[in-house]
C-alpha positions as CSV (number, residue, x, y, z in Angstrom):
1,M,0.6,4.9,29.4
2,P,3.0,3.7,26.2
3,R,1.8,0.6,23.6
4,P,3.9,-2.0,24.1
5,P,5.6,-3.0,20.3
6,A,3.5,-5.6,18.3
7,E,4.5,-8.2,16.2
8,G,6.0,-6.6,12.9
9,S,6.0,-3.3,14.6
10,R,9.3,-3.6,17.0
11,N,11.2,-0.4,16.9
12,V,8.5,1.0,14.8
13,K,10.4,4.0,13.1
14,I,7.8,6.7,11.6
15,E,8.5,9.5,9.6
16,R,6.7,12.5,7.9
17,H,7.5,13.0,4.2
18,T,6.8,15.8,1.7
19,L,6.3,13.7,-1.7
20,G,5.5,14.9,-4.9
21,A,3.1,13.6,-7.1
22,Q,3.2,9.6,-7.8
23,S,1.4,8.0,-11.1
24,Y,0.3,4.4,-11.0
25,L,-1.4,2.2,-12.9
26,Y,-3.9,-0.1,-11.2
27,V,-6.7,-2.6,-11.0
28,D,-9.7,-2.2,-8.6
29,R,-10.1,-5.5,-6.4
30,S,-12.1,-6.2,-3.5
31,A,-12.2,-9.2,-0.9
32,E,-13.5,-10.3,2.4
33,L,-11.4,-9.5,5.0
34,T,-9.4,-12.8,5.3
35,G,-6.3,-12.9,4.6
36,A,-6.4,-15.6,2.1
37,A,-9.3,-13.8,0.2
38,I,-6.9,-10.3,0.0
39,A,-3.8,-12.1,-0.6
40,A,-5.8,-14.4,-3.6
41,A,-7.0,-10.8,-5.1
42,M,-3.7,-8.9,-4.7
43,E,-2.2,-11.6,-6.9
44,S,-4.7,-11.7,-9.6
45,G,-4.5,-7.6,-9.4
46,F,-0.9,-7.7,-9.7
47,G,-0.3,-10.4,-12.1
48,E,-3.1,-8.3,-14.3
49,V,-1.3,-5.3,-14.0
50,I,2.5,-6.7,-15.0
51,G,1.3,-8.4,-18.0
52,F,-0.1,-5.1,-19.4
53,L,3.4,-3.7,-18.2
54,G,5.2,-6.4,-20.5
55,E,2.9,-5.7,-23.3
56,K,3.6,-1.9,-23.3
57,K,7.3,-2.3,-22.0
58,I,6.9,-0.3,-18.9
59,T,9.1,-0.8,-16.4
60,P,7.8,0.1,-12.8
61,T,9.3,2.8,-10.5
62,S,8.1,0.3,-7.6
63,M,7.3,-2.7,-6.0
64,P,3.5,-3.6,-5.9
65,V,1.5,-1.0,-4.4
66,A,-1.5,-1.7,-2.8
67,V,-3.7,2.0,-2.6
68,Y,-6.8,2.3,-0.4
69,A,-9.3,5.3,-0.9
70,E,-11.5,4.0,1.8
71,M,-11.3,2.1,4.9
72,P,-14.2,-0.4,4.9
73,G,-17.3,-0.3,7.2
74,P,-18.3,-3.6,9.4
75,G,-19.6,-6.1,6.7
76,R,-18.1,-4.3,4.1
77,K,-15.2,-6.0,1.5
78,M,-11.9,-4.6,1.7
79,A,-11.6,-2.4,-1.8
80,F,-7.9,-1.5,-3.1
81,R,-6.2,-0.8,-5.9
82,A,-3.7,-3.2,-7.2
83,G,-1.1,-1.8,-9.0
84,F,2.9,-0.3,-9.3
85,F,4.1,3.2,-9.3
86,V,5.3,4.3,-13.0
87,D,6.3,7.5,-14.9
88,A,3.5,10.1,-15.5
89,A,3.9,9.5,-19.5
90,H,3.5,6.2,-18.7
91,A,0.1,6.4,-16.7
92,A,-1.1,8.1,-19.8
93,L,-1.2,4.5,-21.4
94,A,-3.3,2.7,-19.2
95,S,-6.2,1.6,-21.0
96,G,-9.0,-1.7,-20.6
97,A,-9.1,-3.0,-16.9
98,I,-5.8,-0.9,-16.6
99,I,-6.8,2.8,-14.8
100,A,-4.2,5.4,-14.4
101,G,-4.6,7.2,-10.6
102,T,-2.2,9.6,-8.5
103,I,-1.2,10.0,-5.6
104,A,-1.2,14.1,-4.8
105,A,1.7,16.0,-4.0
106,G,1.6,16.3,-0.3
107,E,2.3,15.4,3.4
108,A,2.4,11.8,4.6
109,M,3.7,9.6,7.0
110,K,5.5,6.1,6.5
111,T,6.8,3.3,8.5
112,V,8.2,-0.1,7.3
113,H,6.3,-2.9,8.6
114,T,8.5,-6.6,9.0
115,G,6.8,-9.4,9.7
116,T,3.5,-11.6,8.3
117,Y,1.0,-9.7,6.3
118,A,-1.3,-11.1,9.1
119,S,0.2,-8.8,11.7
120,L,0.1,-5.5,9.4
121,N,-2.9,-4.3,11.0
122,Q,-0.9,-3.7,13.7
123,T,1.7,-1.6,12.2
124,H,-1.2,0.4,11.0
125,S,-2.6,1.1,14.2
126,A,1.2,2.1,15.3
127,L,1.0,4.5,12.3
128,W,-2.4,6.1,12.6
129,A,-1.5,6.1,17.1
130,A,1.7,8.5,15.8
131,I,-0.1,10.7,13.5
132,R,-2.9,11.4,16.4
133,D,0.2,11.8,19.0
134,A,1.8,14.3,16.5
135,G,-1.0,16.7,15.9
136,A,-1.7,15.6,12.4
137,T,-4.8,15.4,10.3
138,P,-4.8,12.0,8.6
139,A,-6.4,11.7,4.9
140,M,-7.0,9.5,3.0
141,P,-5.5,7.4,0.9
142,I,-3.4,4.5,2.5
143,W,-1.2,2.8,0.6
144,E,1.3,-0.1,1.4
145,V,4.5,-0.9,-0.6
146,Y,5.5,-4.5,-1.0
147,V,9.4,-4.2,-0.7
148,D,10.3,-7.5,-0.6
149,D,8.7,-10.8,-2.6
150,P,7.2,-12.6,-0.2
151,T,8.4,-16.2,-2.2
152,T,12.1,-15.3,-1.5
153,R,12.4,-14.1,1.9
154,L,11.4,-15.7,5.1
155,E,7.7,-15.0,6.5
156,G,9.0,-13.0,9.1
157,Q,11.4,-10.3,7.1
158,V,9.4,-9.7,4.6
159,R,9.3,-5.5,4.6
160,T,6.2,-3.3,3.4
161,E,6.2,0.0,3.4
162,V,2.8,1.4,4.9
163,W,1.8,5.5,4.0
164,R,-0.7,7.3,5.1
165,A,-1.6,10.9,3.3
166,L,-2.1,14.1,5.7
167,R,-4.1,17.0,5.8
């Protein structure tokens, strides 16, 4: 039986991509599984990385990204990497709390969520179902690219790219 579209995931277009390696600079963060706690942790993480980028005169190649290396188990906090994609040469400048990471080259599936961050889990679920339905094998990491600044766009119009690596 087909699943009804979730808020924020109506007419979801899911695409398969072959990606090159993607370098990024980030700080580790974790938060209780509440919207307010996650938002605060992301805001502080992105702010810290933005400060580093400004200090080193690095122009990011993306809007903010959150990379999830693992999914939280019951009763655990959500751990993620808050940062920005950068050129590989700039990733080599990481120091102190700022860490360089790479999403390995390979296959991934992507969709774009439009709507509130509170309903992002529904778009993730739609992507996981599409991966399963395509007979693909999901892998880690999972990452989100925050395409729009939520302070300058209406909440229901904010776009977030949702990606999942494949094996």
